[in-house]
N, C-alpha and C positions, 0 to 999 in steps of 0.2 A: 439300392444297388440296380444300376440299367440293366435292362436284358437288348441281350445280343440280336441283331439282324436273324442268327441263324436260327436262337430259339424260336422267335416270333415266327419265321417262315415253321418251323418244324411242327408249333401250335396249331397254325393253322392248316396243315398238310392234310389231316384226316378229313375236311370239310371238302377238299376237291377229288377224295380217294387215292391220294397219293401216300405212294408207302415208303421214309426215309430208312435208306438202306447202311449207309454208315456216316456216321459224325466224327471229325478229327479237328479240333480247333474253328475255324471259320470255314471250313470246307464240310461240304453235304452233297452226300450222291442219294437220290431218291428214282425212285420206278413213278412214272406220271401216265397214268392214262387221258387219253384224247376222245371226249366222246362227240362223233358224229352223226350228223342228220340222218343217215340212213342206219343209226343203230351199232355201227362197230365203235371199237375203241381201241385205236392203235396205242401201244403204249413205247412210251420213251424212257431211257435211261438217261438222266439229267444228270451235270454235274454245276453244284455251283459254288461260289468262292466269295464270301465276304470280304469287302474291304470298307470296314466301317459299316454304313445303311447301305452303301451300294452292293447290289449281288448280282454280278455277272452270271449269267447261265450259260450251258453248252450242251451239246450231246456228247455222252463220256467217249463213244466211241462212233464215229461217221457212220452208223446205219443206214437210218432212214433220210438222213439228210446230208447234202455234200459237207465237205471239211471246210469251203469257202466259196460265200455268192453273193456277191454284192446284190444282184437283184433279187434276192431271196433272203436278202438282209441279214445273213450272216459274217461275220467278219473273218479279218485274216487268221485269226486265232481260234477261229471255232465258235464265239461267242455271238450270242443273238442280239440284235438291236431291238430291245424292246422298248427303246425310248430315247430319244435324243437329250444329251443329260443337260445341255447348255436350255435347253428349250421345254424338255419336258420328262424332267426326270423321275425315277422311281424308286427312292429314297426309303428305305423299310425302318421306319421310327418307332410304331406302336404298331399292334394289332390288323387295325383297319388299311395301315399299310403293308401289310404281310399278306391280306386278303386278296388286295388289288393286284401287289406282284402276283401273286399265283393265278389271277384270272385272267390277268394279261399275258403269262407264261402260254398258259391253256388256249387262251385266245389267238397266239402267235406260230403255236404248234396246229392249232385247226386251219389256220390260212395255208401252213407248210403241207399240208396234206392236198389242200385244193390245190396249191401252186402245181406240187408236182404231177396233178393228173391234167392241168389244165396248159400245162407247161408256160404261163406268164401267173405276176400277181394277181391274185383272187380282190384284194382291197384297197378301193381308191384312196383309199388316206395313208396310205404309206408315208414316210418322211422320204425327202428326196437324201444324196449323197451327201455325207462330208458335209462344209460349211455351206452347199445350195440348200439345206435345212432350216437356214436363220431367213436366208431370202425367201423361201417358199411360206414360212409364218408370217412373214410380212405379207407377202401376197395374201395368205389367207384373211390379214387384219381389214387391207386395204378391200377386198373383194367383201369383207360382211359390212364395214361401213357402208358401200354401194347398193348393199342390197343382193335381190336374185336377179337375174338370173347368175350373178357372178360367185357366189359362193356354190353353186352347183357346179360352174364351171371350173373352179379353181379344185374340187373333190374329183371330178372325173376328167382333171388333164386337158381340157378342150382349148386353153389358151395359150397362144404363142406369140414370140414377138420378133420382128424382123426390123435390122437397122439399115435407113435406105437413105439416098440422097443427099445433099449437104446443102446447107444455107447460112447465113446470119445469124441462126439459131442453132446452128449445128445440123447434123443429120436429124432424120424422124425416125422415132420409135413406133411403128405399126404393129397396133395389137390384136389378134385376129382372133375368132372365134370359130374351131372346127375348119379352118382355113377361110373362113370369110371376115374382112376387114369391118373393125368395131370403131376404133378411133385411134388417133395419133396424137404423141406429145413431141415437143422440141425437146431434144437430147441438150442441150446446151443450156438452151432458158429454161428449159424444166418446166414447161407450162404446157397446158392442149396447145394443139395444132388451132383448133377452131373453139374459141370460147363462147361462140354464139349457138351454137349447135344445140341440139335438142340436152337435155342433162341424159345421165346414161342409165338411172336410176327409173324406176316405177313413175314418179311424177314428169318425168321427158315422155311418156305415153300417153298424157292424159288429153282431152280436148284443149286446153289452155297450158300447153307442156311448159314445163319447168327448163331454164335455160342453165345452162353447164358452168357459165361464169357465175351465176347467181343461188346456185342450190346447195347451200350449206359449204361443207367441207370438199362437195365431190369432184371439183375442179383439183384439188391436190390428192383426192385419193385416186384418181385415173393416173395422175403422175408417180404415184406412188406404187401404183399397182403395174404398169409399163415397165419401171425400173427394176422393180422386184424380179418381174419375170425374166430382164435382161441379165441380172445378176445371177439368176437361179441358173438361167442355160450356162452362162461363165464358170458357175462353180463346178456345175455338175462335169464340166468337159475337162476341168482341171481336175477333179477326182479322177476319171477316168484315165486320163496322163500319166496320172501316178502308179495304174496298174497296167501299163504297157509291160508285155511280156509276162504276165500271169496267163497260166492256161484257164480254160473257160470249163467250170464243169458239165456243160451239155445238158443241162435240164430245164433251161428259160429259152423258149423262141425270141432271136432279136437280140440277145446277150451283147453290148457291145465289145466284150473279150473276146465273143467268138466273131464276130463281124471283123474286129481289128488285125484278129490272128488270121484269117482266110486270106 
C-alpha cells in the first residue's frame, strides 16, 4: 500500500519542530517554527493541500506574509513558490522527499523574515517569474560551461543584455557585466561578433590565451547566454504585463507593481 504525501509529511514534521494541528483527507494544517540566526523562532500557521505527490503550501491566514507578492514569490492564490515545477519540482514520494520539502519550506519562510526587514529578496538564487524561469535555467547552464566569473554573475544577477544596431547579421546582442560590456553576438547569425577575441573563460586570460573560435563549446555557450538573457528579460516583461492593475502589497522596494501603479 502506497503512503500518501500527507502521511510522509506528517511523519517527518517532528524532526523540524512542526506540530500538525489538523488532517482532513489531503489537507494538513500545521504550526511551523522558523529558527532564525538571532535565536528567535517566529511561528507560522501553514496549510498544505496535496495533489498526488505535489504539495502546495500557504499561510492559513495572511498575517506574517502578504496575501500576494510576486517579488516575495507568493502566488495570487497565496501559495508559495517553493520551486518551479517544470525545472525544480518538489514532489513528495518518499521520506527523503518529505524531509527535503520541510527543509525547503522553512528556508523559504526564513527568507521571508529577512525580506520583510530588508524590503528586498535576500537570496540571489530565487527563480525568475513565470516562463522566465526556463530562460534563467538556460542562462545558468551556459554560465556553468563558461565557468567563473559567469556562474557568480548569474547568481548575483549582474548580467544584462541590450539589443542594438542592425546589419546583415541582424542587431547585436550586447552582454554587460554590472554595466560594462563584455561581449556581443549577432542576433540573426547567432554567432559571436568577434570570434578571434580572447575566449571568455579562464583560458582566455593566460599568457597564450585561447581564442573564442577554437575554445571548446564556448563560442556557442556565449550565444546561448546572450539569447537566454534576452529571452528572460522578455518573459519577465510579459509576466508583469499580465499583472497590470493588481495592487502592490507595499512590502518590497522597487516592485514593478508599485512602479506601474504610481
